[in-house]
C-alpha positions as CSV (number, residue, x, y, z in Angstrom):
1,X,15.0,-0.8,-13.4
2,X,11.8,-0.7,-11.2
3,X,11.3,2.8,-12.6
4,X,11.4,1.8,-16.1
5,X,9.4,-1.1,-15.7
6,X,6.8,1.4,-13.6
7,X,7.6,3.9,-16.8
8,X,6.4,1.1,-19.2
9,X,3.3,0.3,-17.0
10,X,2.3,3.9,-17.1
11,X,2.1,3.6,-20.9
12,X,0.4,0.6,-20.5
13,X,-2.2,2.9,-18.4
14,X,-2.0,5.4,-20.9
15,X,-2.4,3.3,-23.9
16,X,-5.5,1.4,-22.4
17,X,-7.4,4.8,-21.3
18,X,-7.1,6.1,-24.8
19,X,-8.7,2.6,-26.5
20,X,-11.4,2.1,-23.3
21,X,-14.4,3.4,-25.2
22,X,-16.7,2.3,-21.9
23,X,-14.9,4.7,-19.4
24,X,-16.9,7.9,-18.8
25,X,-15.3,11.4,-19.1
26,X,-14.7,11.6,-15.2
27,X,-13.3,8.2,-15.3
28,X,-10.7,8.8,-17.9
29,X,-10.0,11.8,-16.2
30,X,-9.6,10.5,-12.7
31,X,-7.2,8.1,-14.1
32,X,-5.2,10.9,-16.0
33,X,-4.6,12.9,-13.4
34,X,-3.9,9.3,-11.2
35,X,-1.5,9.1,-13.5
36,X,0.3,12.0,-13.6
37,X,0.6,11.9,-9.9
38,X,2.7,8.7,-10.0
39,X,4.6,10.8,-12.9
40,X,5.6,13.7,-10.4
41,X,6.1,11.1,-7.3
42,X,8.6,9.2,-9.6
43,X,10.3,12.4,-10.5
44,X,10.3,13.5,-6.7
45,X,11.2,9.8,-5.8
46,X,14.9,10.8,-7.4
47,X,15.1,13.4,-5.2
48,X,13.1,13.3,-1.8
49,X,10.2,11.4,-0.3
50,X,7.7,9.4,-1.4
51,X,3.8,10.6,-1.1
52,X,1.6,8.1,0.9
53,X,-1.9,9.6,-0.7
54,X,-0.4,8.4,-4.0
55,X,-1.2,4.6,-2.8
56,X,-4.6,5.4,-1.8
57,X,-5.3,6.9,-4.8
58,X,-4.3,4.0,-6.8
59,X,-5.7,1.7,-4.5
60,X,-9.0,3.5,-4.6
61,X,-8.9,3.5,-8.8
62,X,-8.4,-0.3,-8.6
63,X,-11.4,-0.7,-6.5
64,X,-13.8,1.4,-8.4
65,X,-12.5,-0.5,-11.6
66,X,-12.3,-3.9,-10.8
67,X,-15.6,-5.1,-11.8
68,X,-16.0,-3.0,-14.7
69,X,-12.8,-2.7,-16.0
70,X,-10.3,-5.8,-15.4
71,X,-8.0,-5.2,-17.2
72,X,-7.3,-1.3,-16.3
73,X,-7.5,-2.6,-12.7
74,X,-4.8,-5.3,-13.7
75,X,-2.5,-2.6,-14.8
76,X,-3.0,-0.3,-12.0
77,X,-2.2,-3.1,-9.8
78,X,0.9,-3.7,-11.6
79,X,1.7,-0.2,-11.2
80,X,1.0,-0.1,-7.4
81,X,3.4,-3.2,-7.2
82,X,6.3,-1.4,-8.8
83,X,5.7,2.0,-6.9
84,X,6.1,-0.7,-3.7
85,X,9.1,-2.4,-5.4
86,X,10.8,1.5,-5.6
87,X,9.9,2.1,-1.9
88,X,6.8,4.6,-2.6
């Protein structure tokens, strides 16, 4: 169930990225790469050990976007919580 929730949250993040017109190309790329890393970790979670750098990357993204894009930061917080729930 948590992995399904995480997949939905990643889909929400992708949707927000496509709708956010105020994000720079660099910010958009950073968040796209982060979402790809989460998906990769989710796939690896099924077979191996989690990557602690991923959680750090999500935390940094939350801090970076908290004031300028609070909805995006909220989605990232949800993703972070779901990662914690599934042991990443």
